[in-house]
N, C-alpha and C positions, 0 to 999 in steps of 0.2 A: 846365440847364447852359447857360452862355453861352460862346461861343468868340469871342475877339477876334482879328481878322486885319487886316493892313494892306491898303491898296489894291493894292499890288504882289502880295501873297499871294493876294488875291481874283482878280486877273488870271490868275495861274498856276492857281488852282483852276478857272477857266473852261476853261482848256486841258485840265486833267485830266478834268473832267466831259465835255467834248466828245469826248476820246479814248475815254473809257469808254462813252459813248453810241454812238460809232461802232462800237466793238467789239461792243456788244450788238445793234445794229440795222442795220448796213451792208448785210447780205445778206438782210434780212427783206423779204418781199413784203407782209406785213401785220403789224399790231400783234400782239404776243404777250403774252397776259395774265400769263404767268409773269415777264415783264420789267417789268411795271408798277411794282413797288415801287422799282426802280432809276430809272425815269423820273420817279417822284414826287419822289425826292430831288434829281435833276437840276433839275427844275422849281422846287423850293423854293429852291435856291441861285441859279438864274437870276433868280428874282423879286427878288433884291437888287441886280441890276445897276444900276438907276437910282440907288439909294441910295449905291452905291459909286462912282458917276461913270462907269459904262460902258454907259449907254443907247445909245451909238453901236455897241456890240458885241452886245447882247442886246435884243431888242424884244418887247413884248407883242402878241399877236394877240387882240384882243377877241372875235372870232367863235369861236375855238376855246378861248379862255381858257387859252392856253399861251404859253410864251416860246420864241423861236427866235433862232438866231445870225443876225446881219445879214450883208449882203454884205461890209461892211467887215471883220467878224470873219473871214469865209471867206478874204478876200484878204490879210489882214495877220497872221493868227494864227500862222502857222508850223507849225500842227498837220499840215497836209497833207504837209509834208516828213517829219515823224515817221512818218506813216502810210505814205508811199511807201517809206521805209527798212524799216519793219516788213514790209510786203508783199513787198518784194524778198527779204529774208532768209527769210521764211516760204516763199515760192515755191521757192527753191532747196533749203531743208531738206526740205520736203515731197516735192518731186520726187525728190531723192536717196534719201530714206527709202523711198518707194513703189517705186522701181526696184530698190533693194537688196532689199527684201522679196520682190518678184516673183522676182528672180534667185536668192535664197536658197532659196525654195520649189521653184523649177525645178531647182536644183542637187542638193538632197538629198531632195526630195519633200515634199509638204505634211504628210503624217502624221509623217514623221521630224522635220521642222522643229518641229512642235507638241510632240514628245517630247523635244526638246533641252533641256538645262538652260539657265537664263537666261545663264550665263556662256558656254556654247557658242554660243547665239544671238547674243549681243552680239559675240563674236569674229568670227563669220561675217558679220554685218551690218556691222561696223566695216570689215572688209576691203573689202567691196563698196562701201560708202559712200565710202571713200577713193578708190576707182577713179573713181567718178562725180564726186566733188568735183574731182579732178585733171582729168578730161575737160572738165567745164564751165568750170573756171578757164582752161583753155587754149583752148577752142573755143566757149565759150558754147553756144548751141543748134545750131550749124552742122551737127553730125554726128547730131543726134537725128532719127530717122525713125519713123514709125508704119507698121507692116506691116499690110496689109489682107488 
């Protein structure tokens, strides 16, 4: 199979690959063998950067026989803004969900919570989540405290 893409499309593909790679590996301390198949595909497409006229964005490292994003890519790609937006939304969603789960289990008891129907759980969690969303929208983290 042959796929024809324009130079502009290849540039967008670089961003998509970078974002996918970031999602896969941003929090890894070491390489994970189960992610190698994804890394191989990213490397394959990165290898065409010079041919597509983007050697200023992706460079080959002969020592490791791999391709990496250049400093220019990092500084001008715009992907970090996408990542920041994603991280911000994820932070608030996860925080609200975890606090609502904690409160729901405290309110009805862990065993009772597990026995609730999905509809009952959703209703209970939705109410608690809305309270946290309202609080954080109004006050950010100013009123959040950790009790020791």
